[in-house]
A tleap script that builds the chain and sets N, CA, C and O, in Angstrom:
source leaprc.protein.ff14SB
mol = sequence {
  NMET HIE THR ARG ASN VAL ASN VAL LYS THR
  ALA ALA GLN GLU SER THR GLY ARG CYS ASP
  SER ASN LEU THR THR SER GLN PHE THR ASP
  LEU PHE CYS TRP VAL LEU ALA ALA SER GLU
  GLY GLU PRO GLN PRO THR ILE PHE THR PRO
  PRO GLU ASN ALA THR GLU LEU THR LEU ILE
  ASN ASP GLU CYS PRO ASP TYR ILE SER VAL
  TRP VAL VAL ASP GLY ARG PRO VAL ALA ALA
  ALA MET PRO LEU ASP ASN PHE HIE ARG VAL
  ILE PRO SER SER LEU THR CLYS
}
set mol.1.N position { -14.596 16.622 -2.820 }
set mol.1.CA position { -15.505 16.790 -3.506 }
set mol.1.C position { -16.347 16.513 -3.035 }
set mol.1.O position { -16.283 15.757 -2.066 }
set mol.2.N position { -17.513 16.989 -3.493 }
set mol.2.CA position { -18.956 17.433 -2.911 }
set mol.2.C position { -20.050 16.282 -3.902 }
set mol.2.O position { -19.402 16.095 -4.932 }
set mol.3.N position { -20.637 15.926 -3.948 }
set mol.3.CA position { -21.249 15.265 -4.457 }
set mol.3.C position { -22.953 15.817 -3.496 }
set mol.3.O position { -23.200 16.341 -2.410 }
set mol.4.N position { -23.837 15.270 -4.778 }
set mol.4.CA position { -25.118 15.525 -4.383 }
set mol.4.C position { -25.788 14.508 -5.982 }
set mol.4.O position { -25.159 13.989 -6.904 }
set mol.5.N position { -27.089 14.571 -5.735 }
set mol.5.CA position { -28.165 13.623 -6.622 }
set mol.5.C position { -28.705 14.505 -7.706 }
set mol.5.O position { -29.622 15.280 -7.432 }
set mol.6.N position { -28.216 14.449 -8.891 }
set mol.6.CA position { -29.023 15.017 -10.268 }
set mol.6.C position { -30.221 14.106 -11.125 }
set mol.6.O position { -30.006 12.934 -11.432 }
set mol.7.N position { -31.377 14.739 -11.430 }
set mol.7.CA position { -31.894 13.856 -11.933 }
set mol.7.C position { -32.168 14.401 -13.413 }
set mol.7.O position { -33.013 15.281 -13.579 }
set mol.8.N position { -31.349 13.800 -14.630 }
set mol.8.CA position { -31.092 14.378 -15.856 }
set mol.8.C position { -32.686 13.859 -16.827 }
set mol.8.O position { -32.807 12.665 -17.101 }
set mol.9.N position { -33.511 14.609 -17.152 }
set mol.9.CA position { -34.105 13.960 -18.289 }
set mol.9.C position { -33.485 13.989 -19.222 }
set mol.9.O position { -32.844 15.041 -19.222 }
set mol.10.N position { -33.185 13.096 -20.530 }
set mol.10.CA position { -32.922 12.755 -21.765 }
set mol.10.C position { -33.973 12.419 -23.010 }
set mol.10.O position { -35.050 11.972 -22.615 }
set mol.11.N position { -33.866 12.527 -24.104 }
set mol.11.CA position { -34.453 12.060 -25.045 }
set mol.11.C position { -34.129 10.589 -25.296 }
set mol.11.O position { -34.632 10.026 -26.268 }
set mol.12.N position { -33.405 10.017 -24.558 }
set mol.12.CA position { -33.282 8.244 -24.665 }
set mol.12.C position { -33.816 8.119 -22.931 }
set mol.12.O position { -33.364 8.543 -21.867 }
set mol.13.N position { -34.932 7.354 -23.306 }
set mol.13.CA position { -35.232 6.365 -22.378 }
set mol.13.C position { -34.531 5.698 -21.127 }
set mol.13.O position { -34.799 5.840 -19.934 }
set mol.14.N position { -33.325 4.745 -21.884 }
set mol.14.CA position { -32.247 4.391 -21.791 }
set mol.14.C position { -31.507 4.999 -21.000 }
set mol.14.O position { -30.857 4.305 -20.218 }
set mol.15.N position { -31.337 6.760 -20.934 }
set mol.15.CA position { -30.434 7.287 -20.866 }
set mol.15.C position { -30.760 7.975 -19.395 }
set mol.15.O position { -29.979 8.742 -18.830 }
set mol.16.N position { -31.898 7.618 -18.932 }
set mol.16.CA position { -32.422 8.075 -17.827 }
set mol.16.C position { -31.839 6.848 -16.227 }
set mol.16.O position { -31.694 5.652 -15.971 }
set mol.17.N position { -31.693 8.261 -15.552 }
set mol.17.CA position { -30.662 8.139 -13.699 }
set mol.17.C position { -30.324 9.260 -12.655 }
set mol.17.O position { -30.726 10.418 -12.543 }
set mol.18.N position { -29.446 8.506 -11.934 }
set mol.18.CA position { -29.694 9.529 -11.046 }
set mol.18.C position { -27.705 9.374 -10.761 }
set mol.18.O position { -27.004 8.365 -10.685 }
set mol.19.N position { -27.293 11.055 -10.658 }
set mol.19.CA position { -25.586 10.617 -9.943 }
set mol.19.C position { -25.953 11.470 -9.117 }
set mol.19.O position { -26.748 12.407 -9.047 }
set mol.20.N position { -24.680 10.589 -8.060 }
set mol.20.CA position { -24.440 11.015 -6.803 }
set mol.20.C position { -23.982 12.385 -7.682 }
set mol.20.O position { -24.950 12.463 -8.438 }
set mol.21.N position { -23.267 13.298 -7.977 }
set mol.21.CA position { -21.761 13.719 -8.250 }
set mol.21.C position { -22.849 14.898 -8.861 }
set mol.21.O position { -24.020 14.831 -9.235 }
set mol.22.N position { -21.876 15.986 -8.770 }
set mol.22.CA position { -22.432 16.756 -9.751 }
set mol.22.C position { -22.215 17.296 -11.686 }
set mol.22.O position { -22.394 18.351 -12.293 }
set mol.23.N position { -21.707 15.763 -12.114 }
set mol.23.CA position { -21.532 15.675 -13.601 }
set mol.23.C position { -23.535 15.417 -14.442 }
set mol.23.O position { -24.302 15.276 -13.491 }
set mol.24.N position { -23.992 15.378 -15.244 }
set mol.24.CA position { -24.941 15.573 -16.232 }
set mol.24.C position { -24.579 14.161 -16.018 }
set mol.24.O position { -23.608 13.743 -15.387 }
set mol.25.N position { -26.050 13.061 -17.004 }
set mol.25.CA position { -25.872 11.715 -16.350 }
set mol.25.C position { -25.230 11.516 -18.575 }
set mol.25.O position { -25.223 10.463 -19.212 }
set mol.26.N position { -24.897 12.667 -19.002 }
set mol.26.CA position { -24.287 12.613 -20.545 }
set mol.26.C position { -22.150 12.210 -19.937 }
set mol.26.O position { -21.356 11.283 -20.101 }
set mol.27.N position { -22.133 13.771 -19.148 }
set mol.27.CA position { -21.431 13.669 -18.389 }
set mol.27.C position { -20.722 12.082 -18.430 }
set mol.27.O position { -20.248 11.300 -19.255 }
set mol.28.N position { -21.029 12.186 -16.762 }
set mol.28.CA position { -20.470 10.361 -15.957 }
set mol.28.C position { -20.817 9.305 -17.058 }
set mol.28.O position { -21.077 8.404 -16.261 }
set mol.29.N position { -21.017 8.736 -18.260 }
set mol.29.CA position { -21.029 7.582 -18.976 }
set mol.29.C position { -20.145 8.233 -19.738 }
set mol.29.O position { -19.054 7.725 -19.478 }
set mol.30.N position { -19.998 9.151 -20.607 }
set mol.30.CA position { -18.512 9.903 -21.141 }
set mol.30.C position { -17.300 9.510 -20.461 }
set mol.30.O position { -16.406 8.802 -20.925 }
set mol.31.N position { -17.384 10.278 -18.802 }
set mol.31.CA position { -15.983 9.769 -18.605 }
set mol.31.C position { -16.365 7.547 -17.928 }
set mol.31.O position { -15.524 6.659 -17.792 }
set mol.32.N position { -17.148 7.513 -17.811 }
set mol.32.CA position { -16.922 5.627 -17.535 }
set mol.32.C position { -16.193 5.216 -18.852 }
set mol.32.O position { -15.328 4.346 -18.951 }
set mol.33.N position { -16.844 6.222 -20.124 }
set mol.33.CA position { -16.160 5.069 -21.108 }
set mol.33.C position { -15.128 5.926 -21.235 }
set mol.33.O position { -14.769 5.602 -22.367 }
set mol.34.N position { -14.340 6.835 -20.889 }
set mol.34.CA position { -13.047 6.699 -20.882 }
set mol.34.C position { -12.364 5.564 -20.524 }
set mol.34.O position { -11.561 4.768 -21.013 }
set mol.35.N position { -13.055 5.796 -19.338 }
set mol.35.CA position { -12.117 4.520 -17.961 }
set mol.35.C position { -12.193 3.664 -19.015 }
set mol.35.O position { -11.077 3.520 -19.514 }
set mol.36.N position { -12.983 3.077 -19.527 }
set mol.36.CA position { -12.421 1.844 -19.911 }
set mol.36.C position { -11.859 1.990 -20.979 }
set mol.36.O position { -11.181 0.967 -21.065 }
set mol.37.N position { -11.580 2.911 -22.360 }
set mol.37.CA position { -10.475 3.513 -23.176 }
set mol.37.C position { -9.496 2.700 -22.489 }
set mol.37.O position { -9.246 1.495 -22.459 }
set mol.38.N position { -8.829 4.159 -21.725 }
set mol.38.CA position { -7.864 4.339 -21.032 }
set mol.38.C position { -7.084 3.116 -20.081 }
set mol.38.O position { -5.878 2.917 -19.932 }
set mol.39.N position { -8.492 2.246 -19.394 }
set mol.39.CA position { -7.217 1.262 -19.368 }
set mol.39.C position { -7.452 -0.400 -20.174 }
set mol.39.O position { -7.343 -1.466 -19.566 }
set mol.40.N position { -7.739 -0.281 -21.435 }
set mol.40.CA position { -8.008 -1.266 -22.470 }
set mol.40.C position { -6.255 -1.992 -22.843 }
set mol.40.O position { -5.241 -1.324 -23.045 }
set mol.41.N position { -6.341 -3.134 -22.840 }
set mol.41.CA position { -4.785 -3.666 -22.834 }
set mol.41.C position { -3.872 -3.553 -21.567 }
set mol.41.O position { -2.713 -3.943 -21.429 }
set mol.42.N position { -4.670 -2.938 -20.708 }
set mol.42.CA position { -4.026 -3.259 -19.282 }
set mol.42.C position { -4.508 -4.207 -18.741 }
set mol.42.O position { -5.711 -4.448 -18.838 }
set mol.43.N position { -3.580 -5.041 -17.969 }
set mol.43.CA position { -3.507 -6.259 -17.020 }
set mol.43.C position { -4.535 -5.816 -15.907 }
set mol.43.O position { -4.384 -4.783 -15.255 }
set mol.44.N position { -5.539 -6.639 -15.755 }
set mol.44.CA position { -6.591 -5.932 -15.126 }
set mol.44.C position { -6.010 -7.198 -13.925 }
set mol.44.O position { -5.189 -8.107 -14.048 }
set mol.45.N position { -7.015 -6.671 -12.566 }
set mol.45.CA position { -7.052 -7.234 -11.090 }
set mol.45.C position { -8.046 -8.629 -10.642 }
set mol.45.O position { -8.835 -8.286 -9.762 }
set mol.46.N position { -8.126 -9.395 -10.843 }
set mol.46.CA position { -8.904 -10.318 -10.478 }
set mol.46.C position { -9.525 -10.425 -9.483 }
set mol.46.O position { -10.445 -11.239 -9.401 }
set mol.47.N position { -9.074 -9.400 -8.198 }
set mol.47.CA position { -10.775 -8.734 -6.986 }
set mol.47.C position { -10.057 -7.191 -6.958 }
set mol.47.O position { -8.884 -6.920 -6.700 }
set mol.48.N position { -10.991 -6.427 -7.255 }
set mol.48.CA position { -10.911 -5.288 -7.411 }
set mol.48.C position { -11.395 -4.149 -5.890 }
set mol.48.O position { -12.485 -3.943 -5.358 }
set mol.49.N position { -9.855 -3.568 -5.570 }
set mol.49.CA position { -10.568 -2.625 -4.111 }
set mol.49.C position { -9.664 -1.809 -4.560 }
set mol.49.O position { -8.575 -1.707 -5.125 }
set mol.50.N position { -11.230 -0.842 -3.719 }
set mol.50.CA position { -11.131 0.296 -4.189 }
set mol.50.C position { -9.343 1.226 -3.574 }
set mol.50.O position { -8.788 0.247 -3.076 }
set mol.51.N position { -8.427 2.308 -3.406 }
set mol.51.CA position { -8.264 2.681 -2.754 }
set mol.51.C position { -8.938 3.773 -1.821 }
set mol.51.O position { -9.843 4.564 -2.088 }
set mol.52.N position { -8.145 3.559 -0.510 }
set mol.52.CA position { -8.321 3.869 0.506 }
set mol.52.C position { -8.469 5.634 0.146 }
set mol.52.O position { -8.929 6.414 0.980 }
set mol.53.N position { -8.219 5.861 -0.576 }
set mol.53.CA position { -8.670 7.595 -1.020 }
set mol.53.C position { -9.392 7.919 -1.852 }
set mol.53.O position { -9.402 9.107 -2.177 }
set mol.54.N position { -10.278 6.957 -2.514 }
set mol.54.CA position { -11.014 7.376 -3.391 }
set mol.54.C position { -11.978 7.653 -3.493 }
set mol.54.O position { -12.514 6.835 -2.745 }
set mol.55.N position { -12.650 8.168 -3.830 }
set mol.55.CA position { -14.550 8.426 -3.337 }
set mol.55.C position { -14.667 8.205 -5.229 }
set mol.55.O position { -14.105 8.721 -6.195 }
set mol.56.N position { -15.889 6.979 -4.994 }
set mol.56.CA position { -17.043 6.532 -5.717 }
set mol.56.C position { -18.178 7.515 -5.970 }
set mol.56.O position { -18.949 8.105 -5.214 }
set mol.57.N position { -17.960 7.481 -7.775 }
set mol.57.CA position { -18.899 8.251 -8.143 }
set mol.57.C position { -20.624 7.254 -8.490 }
set mol.57.O position { -20.159 6.184 -8.880 }
set mol.58.N position { -21.493 7.160 -8.518 }
set mol.58.CA position { -22.420 6.129 -8.976 }
set mol.58.C position { -23.269 7.570 -9.743 }
set mol.58.O position { -23.435 8.787 -9.658 }
set mol.59.N position { -23.717 5.986 -10.739 }
set mol.59.CA position { -25.094 6.413 -11.624 }
set mol.59.C position { -26.087 5.308 -11.811 }
set mol.59.O position { -26.001 4.218 -12.376 }
set mol.60.N position { -27.326 6.085 -10.990 }
set mol.60.CA position { -28.176 4.169 -11.069 }
set mol.60.C position { -28.693 4.779 -12.130 }
set mol.60.O position { -28.640 5.929 -12.565 }
set mol.61.N position { -29.311 3.581 -12.533 }
set mol.61.CA position { -30.359 3.268 -13.319 }
set mol.61.C position { -31.733 3.347 -12.784 }
set mol.61.O position { -32.096 2.534 -11.934 }
set mol.62.N position { -32.591 4.350 -13.259 }
set mol.62.CA position { -34.381 4.476 -12.925 }
set mol.62.C position { -34.434 3.211 -13.269 }
set mol.62.O position { -34.479 2.549 -12.232 }
set mol.63.N position { -34.456 2.387 -14.405 }
set mol.63.CA position { -35.380 1.241 -15.450 }
set mol.63.C position { -35.014 0.349 -15.203 }
set mol.63.O position { -35.460 -0.532 -15.937 }
set mol.64.N position { -33.741 -0.300 -13.799 }
set mol.64.CA position { -33.803 -1.233 -13.130 }
set mol.64.C position { -32.977 -1.262 -11.906 }
set mol.64.O position { -32.651 -0.245 -11.293 }
set mol.65.N position { -32.602 -2.646 -11.525 }
set mol.65.CA position { -31.863 -2.013 -10.288 }
set mol.65.C position { -30.241 -2.553 -10.896 }
set mol.65.O position { -29.893 -3.709 -10.654 }
set mol.66.N position { -29.619 -1.919 -11.432 }
set mol.66.CA position { -28.254 -1.823 -11.704 }
set mol.66.C position { -27.682 -0.330 -11.342 }
set mol.66.O position { -28.448 0.560 -10.972 }
set mol.67.N position { -26.195 -0.120 -11.489 }
set mol.67.CA position { -25.554 0.894 -10.824 }
set mol.67.C position { -24.562 0.979 -11.848 }
set mol.67.O position { -24.750 0.158 -12.747 }
set mol.68.N position { -23.242 1.952 -12.041 }
set mol.68.CA position { -22.024 1.963 -13.158 }
set mol.68.C position { -21.296 2.518 -11.984 }
set mol.68.O position { -22.122 2.356 -11.085 }
set mol.69.N position { -20.264 3.066 -11.456 }
set mol.69.CA position { -19.252 3.388 -10.565 }
set mol.69.C position { -18.210 3.949 -10.727 }
set mol.69.O position { -17.428 3.017 -10.536 }
set mol.70.N position { -17.583 4.844 -10.953 }
set mol.70.CA position { -16.497 5.419 -11.058 }
set mol.70.C position { -15.738 5.484 -10.356 }
set mol.70.O position { -16.200 6.241 -9.501 }
set mol.71.N position { -14.349 5.068 -9.931 }
set mol.71.CA position { -13.607 5.915 -8.798 }
set mol.71.C position { -12.551 6.870 -9.006 }
set mol.71.O position { -11.608 6.586 -9.744 }
set mol.72.N position { -12.632 8.025 -8.392 }
set mol.72.CA position { -11.798 9.028 -8.428 }
set mol.72.C position { -10.594 9.189 -7.197 }
set mol.72.O position { -10.961 9.047 -6.030 }
set mol.73.N position { -9.117 9.496 -7.504 }
set mol.73.CA position { -8.509 9.929 -6.257 }
set mol.73.C position { -7.548 11.604 -7.265 }
set mol.73.O position { -7.016 11.964 -8.315 }
set mol.74.N position { -7.904 11.977 -6.029 }
set mol.74.CA position { -7.473 13.446 -6.323 }
set mol.74.C position { -7.757 14.105 -7.752 }
set mol.74.O position { -6.992 14.751 -8.470 }
set mol.75.N position { -9.140 13.731 -7.950 }
set mol.75.CA position { -9.651 14.592 -9.011 }
set mol.75.C position { -9.061 13.746 -10.714 }
set mol.75.O position { -9.034 14.171 -11.868 }
set mol.76.N position { -8.719 12.592 -10.169 }
set mol.76.CA position { -8.376 11.576 -11.221 }
set mol.76.C position { -9.442 10.574 -11.453 }
set mol.76.O position { -10.064 10.022 -10.545 }
set mol.77.N position { -9.621 10.365 -12.750 }
set mol.77.CA position { -10.672 8.330 -12.051 }
set mol.77.C position { -9.076 7.942 -12.320 }
set mol.77.O position { -7.995 8.405 -12.683 }
set mol.78.N position { -10.039 6.229 -11.672 }
set mol.78.CA position { -8.430 5.317 -11.635 }
set mol.78.C position { -9.540 3.925 -11.835 }
set mol.78.O position { -9.085 2.920 -12.381 }
set mol.79.N position { -10.677 3.935 -11.467 }
set mol.79.CA position { -11.562 2.923 -12.026 }
set mol.79.C position { -12.856 3.023 -12.259 }
set mol.79.O position { -13.488 3.984 -11.821 }
set mol.80.N position { -13.610 1.757 -13.195 }
set mol.80.CA position { -14.423 2.470 -13.330 }
set mol.80.C position { -15.748 0.689 -13.228 }
set mol.80.O position { -15.035 0.152 -14.075 }
set mol.81.N position { -16.668 -0.229 -12.990 }
set mol.81.CA position { -17.036 -0.352 -12.738 }
set mol.81.C position { -19.157 -0.603 -12.624 }
set mol.81.O position { -20.090 0.095 -12.228 }
set mol.82.N position { -19.016 -1.903 -13.194 }
set mol.82.CA position { -21.063 -2.510 -13.126 }
set mol.82.C position { -20.843 -3.535 -11.736 }
set mol.82.O position { -21.016 -4.741 -11.912 }
set mol.83.N position { -20.562 -3.170 -10.723 }
set mol.83.CA position { -20.470 -3.697 -9.652 }
set mol.83.C position { -21.613 -5.006 -9.427 }
set mol.83.O position { -21.280 -5.798 -8.546 }
set mol.84.N position { -22.852 -5.282 -10.103 }
set mol.84.CA position { -23.835 -5.611 -10.275 }
set mol.84.C position { -22.934 -7.046 -11.132 }
set mol.84.O position { -22.605 -8.142 -10.678 }
set mol.85.N position { -22.826 -6.695 -11.934 }
set mol.85.CA position { -22.371 -7.182 -13.254 }
set mol.85.C position { -21.100 -8.154 -12.801 }
set mol.85.O position { -20.732 -9.190 -13.354 }
set mol.86.N position { -20.500 -7.456 -11.539 }
set mol.86.CA position { -18.813 -8.362 -11.271 }
set mol.86.C position { -17.793 -8.092 -12.629 }
set mol.86.O position { -16.803 -8.765 -12.912 }
set mol.87.N position { -18.259 -7.056 -13.291 }
set mol.87.CA position { -17.360 -6.154 -14.048 }
set mol.87.C position { -16.732 -4.653 -13.631 }
set mol.87.O position { -17.557 -3.812 -13.276 }
set mol.88.N position { -15.483 -4.318 -13.652 }
set mol.88.CA position { -14.647 -3.932 -13.555 }
set mol.88.C position { -12.920 -3.346 -14.547 }
set mol.88.O position { -12.121 -4.137 -15.049 }
set mol.89.N position { -12.802 -1.919 -14.557 }
set mol.89.CA position { -11.445 -2.004 -14.972 }
set mol.89.C position { -11.180 -0.567 -14.376 }
set mol.89.O position { -11.796 0.390 -13.908 }
set mol.90.N position { -9.502 -1.112 -14.762 }
set mol.90.CA position { -8.990 -0.270 -13.818 }
set mol.90.C position { -7.423 0.196 -14.767 }
set mol.90.O position { -6.859 -0.358 -15.711 }
set mol.91.N position { -7.030 1.776 -13.786 }
set mol.91.CA position { -5.824 1.640 -14.799 }
set mol.91.C position { -4.618 1.906 -13.874 }
set mol.91.O position { -4.075 2.943 -13.490 }
set mol.92.N position { -4.463 0.989 -13.720 }
set mol.92.CA position { -2.650 0.468 -12.358 }
set mol.92.C position { -1.548 1.704 -13.178 }
set mol.92.O position { -0.823 2.107 -12.268 }
set mol.93.N position { -1.300 2.167 -14.014 }
set mol.93.CA position { -0.736 3.165 -13.718 }
set mol.93.C position { -1.251 4.553 -12.591 }
set mol.93.O position { -0.525 5.123 -11.776 }
set mol.94.N position { -2.698 4.825 -12.876 }
set mol.94.CA position { -3.184 5.845 -12.056 }
set mol.94.C position { -2.620 5.614 -11.228 }
set mol.94.O position { -1.658 6.343 -10.986 }
set mol.95.N position { -2.941 4.361 -10.257 }
set mol.95.CA position { -2.602 4.278 -8.831 }
set mol.95.C position { -1.708 4.253 -8.121 }
set mol.95.O position { -1.726 4.466 -6.908 }
set mol.96.N position { -0.663 3.946 -8.898 }
set mol.96.CA position { 0.714 4.310 -8.544 }
set mol.96.C position { 1.675 5.971 -8.367 }
set mol.96.O position { 2.773 6.294 -7.913 }
set mol.97.N position { 0.406 6.747 -9.077 }
set mol.97.CA position { 0.922 7.813 -8.785 }
set mol.97.C position { 0.771 8.528 -7.750 }
set mol.97.O position { 1.388 9.587 -7.636 }
savepdb mol mol.pdb
quit
């Protein structure tokens, strides 16, 4: 996967950020929310360790020292997290395929 920084200007000030992939901030946020919805009701691990073959995509908030991440394996999202808040959601079924 090819990554690069993307600065996206949006109407909402709270939406500004830098994404280390070719996704826009809005697309990245949608992907993050999709992982949260897809992992709802699934048992979650106590400690999250990304798969060795996963690529971490990160969206950095320019307004505060925080970021969110999505891990992708073979083009499929497998987990999402707000690491500084110790919050993570994993789609366990996607890790076993």
